[in-house]
C-alpha positions as CSV (number, residue, x, y, z in Angstrom):
1,M,106.6,88.4,122.3
2,F,104.3,86.1,120.4
3,R,104.6,82.3,120.0
4,H,102.7,82.3,116.8
5,A,102.9,84.4,113.6
6,L,99.1,84.9,113.5
7,D,99.1,86.5,117.0
8,A,101.9,88.7,116.1
9,L,100.1,89.8,112.8
10,M,97.0,90.6,114.6
11,E,98.8,92.7,117.3
12,A,100.9,94.5,114.7
13,A,97.7,95.4,112.8
14,R,96.3,96.8,116.1
15,S,99.4,98.6,117.5
16,K,101.2,99.7,114.3
17,P,104.8,99.1,115.4
18,D,107.9,100.5,113.6
19,V,109.8,97.3,113.5
20,M,109.1,93.6,114.0
21,V,111.7,91.0,114.9
22,F,110.8,87.4,114.1
23,D,112.5,84.0,114.4
24,A,112.9,82.1,111.2
25,D,111.3,79.1,113.0
26,T,107.9,81.0,113.5
27,P,105.1,78.4,114.0
28,V,101.9,78.3,112.1
29,L,103.1,80.3,109.0
30,G,106.5,79.5,107.6
31,S,108.8,82.4,108.3
32,L,109.2,83.3,104.6
33,D,105.4,83.2,104.2
34,F,105.1,85.5,107.3
35,A,107.6,88.0,105.7
36,D,105.7,87.9,102.5
37,V,102.3,88.5,104.2
38,V,103.7,91.4,106.2
39,S,105.7,92.9,103.3
40,R,102.6,92.8,100.8
41,D,100.0,94.2,103.2
42,P,99.6,97.9,102.8
43,Q,98.9,98.4,106.5
44,F,102.4,97.2,107.1
45,K,104.0,99.3,104.5
46,S,106.3,101.2,106.9
47,L,107.1,98.2,109.2
48,A,110.7,97.2,109.1
49,L,111.4,93.4,109.4
50,I,114.3,91.8,111.1
51,A,114.5,88.0,110.7
52,I,116.5,85.9,113.1
53,V,118.1,83.0,111.3
54,D,120.6,80.2,112.2
55,E,124.0,81.3,110.9
56,T,124.5,78.1,109.1
57,D,121.2,78.6,107.1
58,S,122.7,80.3,104.0
59,V,119.5,79.6,102.0
60,A,117.3,81.6,104.5
61,L,120.1,84.3,104.7
62,R,120.0,84.8,100.9
63,R,116.2,84.7,100.7
64,Y,115.6,87.2,103.4
65,S,118.3,89.5,102.0
66,A,116.8,89.2,98.5
67,R,113.5,90.5,99.9
68,G,115.2,93.5,101.6
69,I,114.6,92.0,105.1
70,A,117.5,92.6,107.7
71,V,118.9,89.4,109.1
72,A,120.4,88.7,112.5
73,A,122.4,85.5,112.6
74,R,121.8,83.2,115.7
75,R,125.0,81.4,116.6
76,K,124.8,78.3,118.5
77,D,125.1,79.0,122.3
78,N,126.1,82.6,121.7
79,W,123.2,84.7,122.8
80,K,125.5,87.7,123.5
81,A,126.5,87.9,119.8
82,L,122.8,87.8,118.7
83,R,121.9,90.5,121.2
84,R,124.8,92.7,119.8
85,E,123.6,92.0,116.3
86,L,120.0,92.9,117.1
87,S,121.2,96.1,118.9
88,R,123.0,97.2,115.8
89,L,120.0,96.5,113.6
90,L,117.7,98.3,115.9
91,Q,119.9,101.3,116.5
92,P,118.3,103.5,113.7
93,F,115.0,103.0,115.4
94,A,116.3,103.9,118.9
95,V,117.8,107.0,117.6
96,R,114.7,108.1,115.8
97,E,112.7,107.3,119.0
98,S,115.0,109.2,121.4
99,S,115.3,112.2,118.9
100,A,111.5,112.4,118.8
101,G,111.4,112.1,122.6
102,R,113.9,114.8,123.1
103,G,112.1,117.2,120.7
104,A,108.7,116.6,122.4
105,H,110.3,117.1,125.8
106,R,112.0,120.3,124.6
107,G,108.8,121.5,123.2
108,A,107.0,120.9,126.5
109,R,109.7,122.7,128.3
110,E,109.4,125.7,126.0
111,K,105.7,125.8,126.7
112,G,106.4,125.6,130.5
113,V,104.8,122.2,130.8
114,A,107.8,120.1,131.8
C-alpha cells in the first residue's frame, strides 16, 4: 500500500503487477491524472485498474467507467460492502492466479518434484 501515486507508479514499474487498486483521493497526482498516466504508458498496458470512489461521486463514477476502469464504490461507514465489491472485482485475477498455481503444482508433481 502506498500513500502517494508517484510511489505506486515507481513500484508498479519495478514489479509489474496484474492489477492496481487506487483511491480516488490519491495525493500528489489527481486520481484521474493517475489513471491517465497508467493507462497511456506502454509498460502498464496489461495492468488492470480499479478505482475506489465515494458512492455519491457520480461524476467520478462516470469518468472512470468511460475510461474502461473498474469502480468500487466506498459507502460511508460500510467497509464490509467495499471489501465485498473489491473481492468481486478481483475475482477474475484470483481465479487466473490459482489456476496457474495448480497447473505449476501439477507439472511439478508429474516430474516428481513435489
